N, CA, C and O atoms as a GROMACS GRO file, in nm:
protein
  512
    1UNK      N    1  14.535  -2.161  14.504
    1UNK     CA    2  14.433  -2.263  14.497
    1UNK      C    3  14.349  -2.266  14.624
    1UNK      O    4  14.227  -2.284  14.617
    2UNK      N    5  14.412  -2.249  14.739
    2UNK     CA    6  14.339  -2.251  14.865
    2UNK      C    7  14.244  -2.133  14.875
    2UNK      O    8  14.133  -2.147  14.926
    3UNK      N    9  14.286  -2.015  14.828
    3UNK     CA   10  14.200  -1.897  14.832
    3UNK      C   11  14.074  -1.919  14.748
    3UNK      O   12  13.966  -1.876  14.786
    4UNK      N   13  14.089  -1.985  14.635
    4UNK     CA   14  13.975  -2.012  14.546
    4UNK      C   15  13.875  -2.105  14.612
    4UNK      O   16  13.754  -2.084  14.603
    5UNK      N   17  13.927  -2.210  14.679
    5UNK     CA   18  13.838  -2.304  14.749
    5UNK      C   19  13.767  -2.235  14.865
    5UNK      O   20  13.648  -2.258  14.888
    6UNK      N   21  13.840  -2.152  14.938
    6UNK     CA   22  13.779  -2.080  15.050
    6UNK      C   23  13.672  -1.983  15.000
    6UNK      O   24  13.567  -1.968  15.062
    7UNK      N   25  13.700  -1.917  14.889
    7UNK     CA   26  13.604  -1.824  14.833
    7UNK      C   27  13.479  -1.897  14.786
    7UNK      O   28  13.367  -1.852  14.811
    8UNK      N   29  13.496  -2.010  14.717
    8UNK     CA   30  13.381  -2.088  14.671
    8UNK      C   31  13.300  -2.141  14.789
    8UNK      O   32  13.178  -2.141  14.785
    9UNK      N   33  13.369  -2.186  14.893
    9UNK     CA   34  13.300  -2.234  15.012
    9UNK      C   35  13.222  -2.122  15.079
    9UNK      O   36  13.109  -2.141  15.123
   10UNK      N   37  13.285  -2.004  15.087
   10UNK     CA   38  13.218  -1.890  15.149
   10UNK      C   39  13.097  -1.847  15.066
   10UNK      O   40  12.991  -1.819  15.123
   11UNK      N   41  13.110  -1.841  14.935
   11UNK     CA   42  12.998  -1.802  14.849
   11UNK      C   43  12.886  -1.905  14.856
   11UNK      O   44  12.768  -1.869  14.858
   12UNK      N   45  12.922  -2.032  14.861
   12UNK     CA   46  12.820  -2.137  14.871
   12UNK      C   47  12.745  -2.125  15.004
   12UNK      O   48  12.624  -2.142  15.009
   13UNK      N   49  12.818  -2.096  15.110
   13UNK     CA   50  12.755  -2.077  15.241
   13UNK      C   51  12.657  -1.959  15.238
   13UNK      O   52  12.547  -1.967  15.292
   14UNK      N   53  12.699  -1.851  15.173
   14UNK     CA   54  12.612  -1.734  15.163
   14UNK      C   55  12.485  -1.768  15.087
   14UNK      O   56  12.376  -1.723  15.124
   15UNK      N   57  12.497  -1.845  14.981
   15UNK     CA   58  12.379  -1.883  14.902
   15UNK      C   59  12.284  -1.968  14.984
   15UNK      O   60  12.162  -1.948  14.979
   16UNK      N   61  12.339  -2.063  15.059
   16UNK     CA   62  12.253  -2.148  15.143
   16UNK      C   63  12.188  -2.069  15.255
   16UNK      O   64  12.071  -2.091  15.288
   17UNK      N   65  12.262  -1.976  15.312
   17UNK     CA   66  12.204  -1.893  15.419
   17UNK      C   67  12.095  -1.801  15.363
   17UNK      O   68  11.995  -1.777  15.430
   18UNK      N   69  12.115  -1.750  15.244
   18UNK     CA   70  12.011  -1.667  15.180
   18UNK      C   71  11.886  -1.750  15.154
   18UNK      O   72  11.774  -1.702  15.173
   19UNK      N   73  11.905  -1.872  15.109
   19UNK     CA   74  11.792  -1.962  15.087
   19UNK      C   75  11.717  -1.987  15.217
   19UNK      O   76  11.594  -1.989  15.220
   20UNK      N   77  11.792  -2.006  15.324
   20UNK     CA   78  11.730  -2.030  15.454
   20UNK      C   79  11.654  -1.906  15.503
   20UNK      O   80  11.545  -1.919  15.559
   21UNK      N   81  11.710  -1.788  15.483
   21UNK     CA   82  11.641  -1.664  15.523
   21UNK      C   83  11.511  -1.648  15.444
   21UNK      O   84  11.409  -1.606  15.499
   22UNK      N   85  11.516  -1.680  15.316
   22UNK     CA   86  11.394  -1.671  15.236
   22UNK      C   87  11.289  -1.769  15.286
   22UNK      O   88  11.172  -1.734  15.298
   23UNK      N   89  11.332  -1.890  15.316
   23UNK     CA   90  11.240  -1.989  15.372
   23UNK      C   91  11.177  -1.940  15.501
   23UNK      O   92  11.056  -1.952  15.521
   24UNK      N   93  11.259  -1.884  15.589
   24UNK     CA   94  11.206  -1.835  15.716
   24UNK      C   95  11.110  -1.717  15.697
   24UNK      O   96  11.015  -1.701  15.774
   25UNK      N   97  11.134  -1.636  15.595
   25UNK     CA   98  11.041  -1.526  15.565
   25UNK      C   99  10.906  -1.583  15.521
   25UNK      O  100  10.801  -1.532  15.561
   26UNK      N  101  10.910  -1.688  15.439
   26UNK     CA  102  10.784  -1.751  15.398
   26UNK      C  103  10.712  -1.814  15.517
   26UNK      O  104  10.590  -1.809  15.526
   27UNK      N  105  10.789  -1.873  15.609
   27UNK     CA  106  10.728  -1.933  15.729
   27UNK      C  107  10.664  -1.824  15.816
   27UNK      O  108  10.555  -1.845  15.870
   28UNK      N  109  10.731  -1.709  15.829
   28UNK     CA  110  10.670  -1.598  15.904
   28UNK      C  111  10.541  -1.552  15.836
   28UNK      O  112  10.443  -1.521  15.904
   29UNK      N  113  10.541  -1.548  15.704
   29UNK     CA  114  10.420  -1.510  15.631
   29UNK      C  115  10.308  -1.610  15.657
   29UNK      O  116  10.194  -1.571  15.681
   30UNK      N  117  10.340  -1.739  15.654
   30UNK     CA  118  10.237  -1.839  15.677
   30UNK      C  119  10.183  -1.833  15.820
   30UNK      O  120  10.064  -1.850  15.843
   31UNK      N  121  10.272  -1.809  15.916
   31UNK     CA  122  10.227  -1.795  16.055
   31UNK      C  123  10.137  -1.673  16.070
   31UNK      O  124  10.037  -1.678  16.142
   32UNK      N  125  10.173  -1.564  16.003
   32UNK     CA  126  10.090  -1.443  16.010
   32UNK      C  127   9.951  -1.470  15.949
   32UNK      O  128   9.850  -1.426  16.005
   33UNK      N  129   9.946  -1.541  15.837
   33UNK     CA  130   9.817  -1.573  15.776
   33UNK      C  131   9.734  -1.662  15.868
   33UNK      O  132   9.614  -1.640  15.883
   34UNK      N  133   9.798  -1.761  15.929
   34UNK     CA  134   9.724  -1.848  16.020
   34UNK      C  135   9.676  -1.771  16.144
   34UNK      O  136   9.563  -1.791  16.189
   35UNK      N  137   9.760  -1.685  16.196
   35UNK     CA  138   9.718  -1.605  16.311
   35UNK      C  139   9.605  -1.511  16.278
   35UNK      O  140   9.511  -1.494  16.356
   36UNK      N  141   9.613  -1.448  16.161
   36UNK     CA  142   9.506  -1.359  16.117
   36UNK      C  143   9.376  -1.436  16.097
   36UNK      O  144   9.269  -1.388  16.135
   37UNK      N  145   9.385  -1.554  16.038
   37UNK     CA  146   9.266  -1.638  16.021
   37UNK      C  147   9.206  -1.679  16.154
   37UNK      O  148   9.083  -1.682  16.169
   38UNK      N  149   9.291  -1.710  16.251
   38UNK     CA  150   9.243  -1.746  16.384
   38UNK      C  151   9.170  -1.629  16.449
   38UNK      O  152   9.065  -1.647  16.510
   39UNK      N  153   9.226  -1.509  16.436
   39UNK     CA  154   9.162  -1.390  16.493
   39UNK      C  155   9.027  -1.365  16.427
   39UNK      O  156   8.929  -1.333  16.494
   40UNK      N  157   9.021  -1.379  16.295
   40UNK     CA  158   8.893  -1.360  16.224
   40UNK      C  159   8.789  -1.460  16.273
   40UNK      O  160   8.675  -1.423  16.299
   41UNK      N  161   8.829  -1.586  16.286
   41UNK     CA  162   8.737  -1.690  16.331
   41UNK      C  163   8.689  -1.662  16.473
   41UNK      O  164   8.569  -1.673  16.500
   42UNK      N  165   8.778  -1.627  16.562
   42UNK     CA  166   8.740  -1.602  16.701
   42UNK      C  167   8.654  -1.475  16.712
   42UNK      O  168   8.567  -1.467  16.798
   43UNK      N  169   8.679  -1.377  16.628
   43UNK     CA  170   8.596  -1.257  16.630
   43UNK      C  171   8.454  -1.289  16.585
   43UNK      O  172   8.358  -1.234  16.638
   44UNK      N  173   8.440  -1.379  16.488
   44UNK     CA  174   8.306  -1.421  16.445
   44UNK      C  175   8.234  -1.491  16.559
   44UNK      O  176   8.114  -1.470  16.581
   45UNK      N  177   8.306  -1.575  16.632
   45UNK     CA  178   8.247  -1.643  16.748
   45UNK      C  179   8.208  -1.541  16.854
   45UNK      O  180   8.102  -1.553  16.916
   46UNK      N  181   8.293  -1.442  16.876
   46UNK     CA  182   8.265  -1.336  16.973
   46UNK      C  183   8.136  -1.261  16.935
   46UNK      O  184   8.052  -1.234  17.020
   47UNK      N  185   8.122  -1.228  16.807
   47UNK     CA  186   8.002  -1.157  16.762
   47UNK      C  187   7.876  -1.241  16.781
   47UNK      O  188   7.771  -1.188  16.818
   48UNK      N  189   7.886  -1.371  16.757
   48UNK     CA  190   7.770  -1.459  16.778
   48UNK      C  191   7.731  -1.463  16.925
   48UNK      O  192   7.613  -1.458  16.959
   49UNK      N  193   7.832  -1.472  17.013
   49UNK     CA  194   7.804  -1.477  17.157
   49UNK      C  195   7.746  -1.345  17.205
   49UNK      O  196   7.654  -1.344  17.288
   50UNK      N  197   7.797  -1.233  17.156
   50UNK     CA  198   7.744  -1.102  17.194
   50UNK      C  199   7.598  -1.089  17.152
   50UNK      O  200   7.515  -1.039  17.228
   51UNK      N  201   7.566  -1.135  17.031
   51UNK     CA  202   7.427  -1.125  16.985
   51UNK      C  203   7.335  -1.212  17.069
   51UNK      O  204   7.219  -1.176  17.091
   52UNK      N  205   7.385  -1.326  17.118
   52UNK     CA  206   7.303  -1.411  17.205
   52UNK      C  207   7.283  -1.346  17.341
   52UNK      O  208   7.174  -1.352  17.397
   53UNK      N  209   7.389  -1.284  17.394
   53UNK     CA  210   7.379  -1.218  17.525
   53UNK      C  211   7.284  -1.098  17.517
   53UNK      O  212   7.203  -1.076  17.607
   54UNK      N  213   7.295  -1.023  17.410
   54UNK     CA  214   7.209  -0.906  17.394
   54UNK      C  215   7.072  -0.941  17.339
   54UNK      O  216   6.984  -0.855  17.327
   55UNK      N  217   7.054  -1.068  17.306
   55UNK     CA  218   6.930  -1.116  17.245
   55UNK      C  219   6.890  -1.026  17.129
   55UNK      O  220   6.776  -0.980  17.118
   56UNK      N  221   6.986  -1.004  17.045
   56UNK     CA  222   6.966  -0.916  16.932
   56UNK      C  223   6.977  -0.996  16.803
   56UNK      O  224   7.057  -1.088  16.792
   57UNK      N  225   6.896  -0.958  16.707
   57UNK     CA  226   6.904  -1.019  16.575
   57UNK      C  227   6.971  -0.923  16.478
   57UNK      O  228   6.947  -0.928  16.357
   58UNK      N  229   7.055  -0.836  16.530
   58UNK     CA  230   7.120  -0.735  16.447
   58UNK      C  231   7.224  -0.797  16.353
   58UNK      O  232   7.254  -0.742  16.247
   59UNK      N  233   7.278  -0.911  16.393
   59UNK     CA  234   7.377  -0.975  16.308
   59UNK      C  235   7.310  -1.056  16.198
   59UNK      O  236   7.205  -1.117  16.222
   60UNK      N  237   7.367  -1.057  16.080
   60UNK     CA  238   7.310  -1.139  15.974
   60UNK      C  239   7.316  -1.286  16.011
   60UNK      O  240   7.409  -1.331  16.078
   61UNK      N  241   7.218  -1.361  15.967
   61UNK     CA  242   7.211  -1.502  16.001
   61UNK      C  243   7.325  -1.580  15.937
   61UNK      O  244   7.374  -1.678  15.993
   62UNK      N  245   7.368  -1.536  15.819
   62UNK     CA  246   7.474  -1.608  15.749
   62UNK      C  247   7.595  -1.517  15.736
   62UNK      O  248   7.600  -1.430  15.650
   63UNK      N  249   7.694  -1.538  15.823
   63UNK     CA  250   7.817  -1.460  15.816
   63UNK      C  251   7.926  -1.542  15.750
   63UNK      O  252   7.933  -1.664  15.765
   64UNK      N  253   8.010  -1.474  15.678
   64UNK     CA  254   8.118  -1.542  15.607
   64UNK      C  255   8.251  -1.530  15.679
   64UNK      O  256   8.351  -1.585  15.631
   65UNK      N  257   8.256  -1.462  15.790
   65UNK     CA  258   8.384  -1.441  15.856
   65UNK      C  259   8.443  -1.571  15.909
   65UNK      O  260   8.565  -1.586  15.912
   66UNK      N  261   8.360  -1.665  15.950
   66UNK     CA  262   8.413  -1.795  15.995
   66UNK      C  263   8.480  -1.868  15.880
   66UNK      O  264   8.588  -1.925  15.896
   67UNK      N  265   8.415  -1.866  15.764
   67UNK     CA  266   8.472  -1.933  15.647
   67UNK      C  267   8.602  -1.864  15.604
   67UNK      O  268   8.698  -1.930  15.565
   68UNK      N  269   8.603  -1.731  15.611
   68UNK     CA  270   8.723  -1.657  15.574
   68UNK      C  271   8.837  -1.689  15.671
   68UNK      O  272   8.951  -1.707  15.628
   69UNK      N  273   8.806  -1.697  15.799
   69UNK     CA  274   8.908  -1.731  15.898
   69UNK      C  275   8.967  -1.869  15.875
   69UNK      O  276   9.089  -1.886  15.879
   70UNK      N  277   8.882  -1.967  15.850
   70UNK     CA  278   8.930  -2.102  15.824
   70UNK      C  279   9.012  -2.105  15.694
   70UNK      O  280   9.114  -2.173  15.687
   71UNK      N  281   8.967  -2.030  15.593
   71UNK     CA  282   9.041  -2.022  15.467
   71UNK      C  283   9.180  -1.962  15.488
   71UNK      O  284   9.277  -2.010  15.430
   72UNK      N  285   9.190  -1.860  15.571
   72UNK     CA  286   9.320  -1.797  15.597
   72UNK      C  287   9.415  -1.893  15.670
   72UNK      O  288   9.534  -1.897  15.640
   73UNK      N  289   9.362  -1.970  15.764
   73UNK     CA  290   9.445  -2.068  15.833
   73UNK      C  291   9.492  -2.175  15.734
   73UNK      O  292   9.609  -2.213  15.735
   74UNK      N  293   9.402  -2.222  15.650
   74UNK     CA  294   9.438  -2.322  15.549
   74UNK      C  295   9.540  -2.265  15.450
   74UNK      O  296   9.633  -2.335  15.410
   75UNK      N  297   9.522  -2.140  15.412
   75UNK     CA  298   9.617  -2.076  15.320
   75UNK      C  299   9.755  -2.067  15.385
   75UNK      O  300   9.856  -2.091  15.318
   76UNK      N  301   9.762  -2.033  15.512
   76UNK     CA  302   9.889  -2.029  15.583
   76UNK      C  303   9.956  -2.166  15.587
   76UNK      O  304  10.078  -2.176  15.572
   77UNK      N  305   9.878  -2.269  15.606
   77UNK     CA  306   9.931  -2.405  15.606
   77UNK      C  307   9.986  -2.443  15.469
   77UNK      O  308  10.094  -2.500  15.458
   78UNK      N  309   9.912  -2.410  15.364
   78UNK     CA  310   9.956  -2.440  15.228
   78UNK      C  311  10.084  -2.365  15.195
   78UNK      O  312  10.175  -2.420  15.134
   79UNK      N  313  10.091  -2.239  15.235
   79UNK     CA  314  10.211  -2.159  15.209
   79UNK      C  315  10.331  -2.219  15.282
   79UNK      O  316  10.441  -2.221  15.226
   80UNK      N  317  10.312  -2.267  15.403
   80UNK     CA  318  10.423  -2.329  15.477
   80UNK      C  319  10.473  -2.454  15.404
   80UNK      O  320  10.594  -2.475  15.393
   81UNK      N  321  10.382  -2.535  15.356
   81UNK     CA  322  10.421  -2.657  15.284
   81UNK      C  323  10.494  -2.622  15.154
   81UNK      O  324  10.598  -2.679  15.124
   82UNK      N  325  10.438  -2.527  15.078
   82UNK     CA  326  10.502  -2.486  14.953
   82UNK      C  327  10.638  -2.422  14.977
   82UNK      O  328  10.731  -2.440  14.898
   83UNK      N  329  10.650  -2.346  15.085
   83UNK     CA  330  10.778  -2.283  15.118
   83UNK      C  331  10.883  -2.389  15.148
   83UNK      O  332  10.998  -2.376  15.106
   84UNK      N  333  10.845  -2.492  15.221
   84UNK     CA  334  10.940  -2.599  15.251
   84UNK      C  335  10.982  -2.672  15.123
   84UNK      O  336  11.100  -2.701  15.104
   85UNK      N  337  10.886  -2.701  15.037
   85UNK     CA  338  10.920  -2.769  14.911
   85UNK      C  339  11.014  -2.683  14.826
   85UNK      O  340  11.108  -2.734  14.766
   86UNK      N  341  10.986  -2.553  14.820
   86UNK     CA  342  11.073  -2.464  14.744
   86UNK      C  343  11.212  -2.456  14.807
   86UNK      O  344  11.313  -2.454  14.736
   87UNK      N  345  11.218  -2.450  14.938
   87UNK     CA  346  11.346  -2.446  15.009
   87UNK      C  347  11.431  -2.569  14.974
   87UNK      O  348  11.549  -2.557  14.943
   88UNK      N  349  11.370  -2.687  14.981
   88UNK     CA  350  11.443  -2.810  14.952
   88UNK      C  351  11.484  -2.817  14.805
   88UNK      O  352  11.593  -2.865  14.774
   89UNK      N  353  11.399  -2.769  14.715
   89UNK     CA  354  11.432  -2.770  14.572
   89UNK      C  355  11.552  -2.679  14.545
   89UNK      O  356  11.644  -2.717  14.472
   90UNK      N  357  11.549  -2.561  14.603
   90UNK     CA  358  11.660  -2.467  14.582
   90UNK      C  359  11.787  -2.519  14.649
   90UNK      O  360  11.896  -2.502  14.595
   91UNK      N  361  11.774  -2.580  14.765
   91UNK     CA  362  11.891  -2.638  14.832
   91UNK      C  363  11.956  -2.743  14.743
   91UNK      O  364  12.079  -2.747  14.731
   92UNK      N  365  11.876  -2.827  14.682
   92UNK     CA  366  11.928  -2.930  14.592
   92UNK      C  367  11.997  -2.866  14.471
   92UNK      O  368  12.103  -2.910  14.428
   93UNK      N  369  11.934  -2.762  14.416
   93UNK     CA  370  11.994  -2.693  14.301
   93UNK      C  371  12.126  -2.627  14.339
   93UNK      O  372  12.222  -2.631  14.261
   94UNK      N  373  12.132  -2.566  14.456
   94UNK     CA  374  12.256  -2.503  14.500
   94UNK      C  375  12.367  -2.606  14.520
   94UNK      O  376  12.483  -2.580  14.488
   95UNK      N  377  12.331  -2.722  14.574
   95UNK     CA  378  12.431  -2.827  14.593
   95UNK      C  379  12.482  -2.881  14.460
   95UNK      O  380  12.598  -2.922  14.450
   96UNK      N  381  12.396  -2.882  14.359
   96UNK     CA  382  12.435  -2.933  14.227
   96UNK      C  383  12.487  -2.823  14.134
   96UNK      O  384  12.520  -2.850  14.018
   97UNK      N  385  12.494  -2.700  14.184
   97UNK     CA  386  12.536  -2.584  14.103
   97UNK      C  387  12.451  -2.568  13.978
   97UNK      O  388  12.503  -2.536  13.871
   98UNK      N  389  12.320  -2.589  13.993
   98UNK     CA  390  12.227  -2.575  13.879
   98UNK      C  391  12.108  -2.490  13.918
   98UNK      O  392  11.994  -2.526  13.889
   99UNK      N  393  12.131  -2.378  13.984
   99UNK     CA  394  12.021  -2.296  14.034
   99UNK      C  395  11.948  -2.226  13.920
   99UNK      O  396  12.008  -2.165  13.832
  100UNK      N  397  11.813  -2.238  13.923
  100UNK     CA  398  11.724  -2.166  13.833
  100UNK      C  399  11.619  -2.097  13.918
  100UNK      O  400  11.552  -2.161  13.998
  101UNK      N  401  11.606  -1.968  13.903
  101UNK     CA  402  11.509  -1.896  13.986
  101UNK      C  403  11.367  -1.928  13.941
  101UNK      O  404  11.341  -1.958  13.824
  102UNK      N  405  11.277  -1.921  14.037
  102UNK     CA  406  11.136  -1.945  14.010
  102UNK      C  407  11.055  -1.856  14.102
  102UNK      O  408  11.085  -1.845  14.221
  103UNK      N  409  10.953  -1.794  14.048
  103UNK     CA  410  10.869  -1.707  14.130
  103UNK      C  411  10.728  -1.764  14.143
  103UNK      O  412  10.633  -1.689  14.166
  104UNK      N  413  10.715  -1.894  14.128
  104UNK     CA  414  10.583  -1.957  14.135
  104UNK      C  415  10.515  -1.935  14.269
  104UNK      O  416  10.397  -1.900  14.274
  105UNK      N  417  10.588  -1.954  14.378
  105UNK     CA  418  10.529  -1.936  14.510
  105UNK      C  419  10.487  -1.791  14.532
  105UNK      O  420  10.379  -1.765  14.586
  106UNK      N  421  10.570  -1.697  14.490
  106UNK     CA  422  10.535  -1.555  14.503
  106UNK      C  423  10.413  -1.520  14.419
  106UNK      O  424  10.324  -1.448  14.464
  107UNK      N  425  10.409  -1.572  14.299
  107UNK     CA  426  10.295  -1.547  14.210
  107UNK      C  427  10.168  -1.607  14.267
  107UNK      O  428  10.062  -1.543  14.266
  108UNK      N  429  10.176  -1.730  14.316
  108UNK     CA  430  10.060  -1.797  14.374
  108UNK      C  431  10.004  -1.720  14.493
  108UNK      O  432   9.884  -1.698  14.502
  109UNK      N  433  10.092  -1.680  14.584
  109UNK     CA  434  10.047  -1.606  14.701
  109UNK      C  435   9.987  -1.471  14.661
  109UNK      O  436   9.885  -1.430  14.716
  110UNK      N  437  10.049  -1.403  14.567
  110UNK     CA  438   9.999  -1.273  14.522
  110UNK      C  439   9.860  -1.285  14.461
  110UNK      O  440   9.772  -1.205  14.490
  111UNK      N  441   9.842  -1.385  14.376
  111UNK     CA  442   9.711  -1.404  14.312
  111UNK      C  443   9.605  -1.438  14.415
  111UNK      O  444   9.494  -1.384  14.409
  112UNK      N  445   9.636  -1.525  14.508
  112UNK     CA  446   9.539  -1.562  14.611
  112UNK      C  447   9.503  -1.443  14.698
  112UNK      O  448   9.385  -1.422  14.729
  113UNK      N  449   9.602  -1.364  14.738
  113UNK     CA  450   9.575  -1.247  14.821
  113UNK      C  451   9.494  -1.143  14.743
  113UNK      O  452   9.403  -1.082  14.799
  114UNK      N  453   9.526  -1.124  14.616
  114UNK     CA  454   9.449  -1.029  14.534
  114UNK      C  455   9.304  -1.073  14.519
  114UNK      O  456   9.213  -0.991  14.534
  115UNK      N  457   9.282  -1.200  14.491
  115UNK     CA  458   9.145  -1.250  14.478
  115UNK      C  459   9.072  -1.236  14.611
  115UNK      O  460   8.956  -1.193  14.616
  116UNK      N  461   9.140  -1.273  14.720
  116UNK     CA  462   9.078  -1.259  14.852
  116UNK      C  463   9.046  -1.114  14.885
  116UNK      O  464   8.942  -1.085  14.944
  117UNK      N  465   9.136  -1.024  14.849
  117UNK     CA  466   9.111  -0.882  14.874
  117UNK      C  467   8.993  -0.828  14.796
  117UNK      O  468   8.912  -0.753  14.849
  118UNK      N  469   8.983  -0.866  14.669
  118UNK     CA  470   8.870  -0.822  14.586
  118UNK      C  471   8.739  -0.878  14.641
  118UNK      O  472   8.640  -0.806  14.649
  119UNK      N  473   8.739  -1.006  14.679
  119UNK     CA  474   8.617  -1.064  14.737
  119UNK      C  475   8.580  -0.996  14.868
  119UNK      O  476   8.462  -0.975  14.897
  120UNK      N  477   8.680  -0.963  14.947
  120UNK     CA  478   8.654  -0.895  15.074
  120UNK      C  479   8.598  -0.755  15.050
  120UNK      O  480   8.509  -0.711  15.123
  121UNK      N  481   8.647  -0.686  14.949
  121UNK     CA  482   8.594  -0.553  14.915
  121UNK      C  483   8.446  -0.564  14.877
  121UNK      O  484   8.364  -0.486  14.924
  122UNK      N  485   8.412  -0.661  14.791
  122UNK     CA  486   8.272  -0.679  14.753
  122UNK      C  487   8.185  -0.716  14.872
  122UNK      O  488   8.072  -0.669  14.884
  123UNK      N  489   8.238  -0.800  14.961
  123UNK     CA  490   8.163  -0.839  15.081
  123UNK      C  491   8.138  -0.718  15.170
  123UNK      O  492   8.028  -0.700  15.222
  124UNK      N  493   8.240  -0.635  15.188
  124UNK     CA  494   8.224  -0.516  15.272
  124UNK      C  495   8.132  -0.413  15.210
  124UNK      O  496   8.053  -0.350  15.280
  125UNK      N  497   8.141  -0.396  15.078
  125UNK     CA  498   8.052  -0.303  15.009
  125UNK      C  499   7.907  -0.346  15.014
  125UNK      O  500   7.817  -0.262  15.018
  126UNK      N  501   7.883  -0.477  15.014
  126UNK     CA  502   7.746  -0.527  15.021
  126UNK      C  503   7.683  -0.501  15.158
  126UNK      O  504   7.561  -0.496  15.170
  127UNK      N  505   7.766  -0.484  15.260
  127UNK     CA  506   7.715  -0.461  15.395
  127UNK      C  507   7.708  -0.314  15.433
  127UNK      O  508   7.679  -0.282  15.549
  128UNK      N  509   7.733  -0.226  15.340
  128UNK     CA  510   7.727  -0.082  15.371
  128UNK      C  511   7.584  -0.035  15.358
  128UNK      O  512   7.556   0.083  15.380
   0.00000   0.00000   0.00000
């Protein structure tokens, strides 16, 4: 009887630790998105300052890189919030022994990244 309880306790611990690792992976993803958005935004600012220093009108008057940078930071924030909600939901399910897998967060992030990638391709092709 003691071996069974120890095994169940050990398996439950492994499940909770796996849930925590998944949560931390989502947090790393959100931090990467926010960092990438910050770099995009600051690069847009850098380009504006360079054009002012060089007194050049070579840059288009309406650039979308600032909006893309802010969008990426916001997306990272949303992913962090959704990751926490999913972590807590799965933690509750594991405690109640009623775990049901869900790939909503993965699907949402994939769709957003795909749409963003396609829009970025069109934006880059328009500037060639």
